[in-house]
C-alpha positions in Angstrom: 36.2 169.4 124.4 35.3 167.6 121.2 37.8 164.8 121.7 36.5 164.1 125.2 32.9 164.0 123.8 34.0 161.4 121.1 35.7 159.3 123.8 32.5 159.3 125.9 30.4 158.3 122.9 32.9 155.6 121.9 32.8 154.1 125.4 29.0 154.1 125.3 29.0 152.4 121.9 31.5 149.8 123.1 29.5 149.0 126.3 26.2 148.9 124.3 27.7 146.4 121.8 29.3 144.4 124.6 25.9 144.1 126.3 24.1 143.1 123.1 26.8 140.5 122.4 26.5 139.0 125.8 22.8 138.7 125.5 23.1 137.1 122.1 25.7 134.6 123.4 23.5 133.7 126.4 20.5 133.0 124.1 22.6 130.9 121.8 24.0 128.8 124.7 20.6 128.4 126.3 18.9 127.1 123.2 20.4 123.6 123.2 19.5 123.2 126.9 15.8 123.5 126.2 14.4 120.1 125.3 10.9 118.7 125.6 10.1 117.1 128.9 9.1 113.4 128.8 7.4 111.8 131.7 8.5 108.4 132.9 5.7 105.9 132.6 4.5 104.3 135.9 2.7 101.1 136.4 -0.8 101.2 138.1 0.8 99.8 141.2 3.4 102.6 141.4 0.7 105.2 140.8 -1.4 104.0 143.7 1.4 103.4 146.3 1.4 105.8 149.3 4.1 108.5 148.9 3.5 110.6 151.9 5.2 109.2 155.0 4.9 110.9 158.4 8.5 110.5 159.6 10.2 111.9 162.7 11.4 115.0 160.9 7.9 115.7 159.5 6.4 115.3 163.0 9.1 117.7 164.4 8.2 120.2 161.7 4.5 120.0 162.6 5.3 120.4 166.3 7.6 123.4 165.8 5.1 125.2 163.5 2.1 124.2 165.7 0.2 122.3 163.0 -2.4 119.8 164.3 -1.1 116.4 163.7 
């Protein structure tokens, strides 16, 4: 009885340490991936150009979803 109880506790400790180690490794690997975001500079002409274009697939979307358009 005592040996089986030790085995259960040992397994729990192993799994607990394995989980903590995986979380620590994930945090360590994710740290270099986080960098500050930098916006690309646009000229005034690029800022004012029209970006929305009502193409055929947009019109089909409006028609299927019954949006007025």
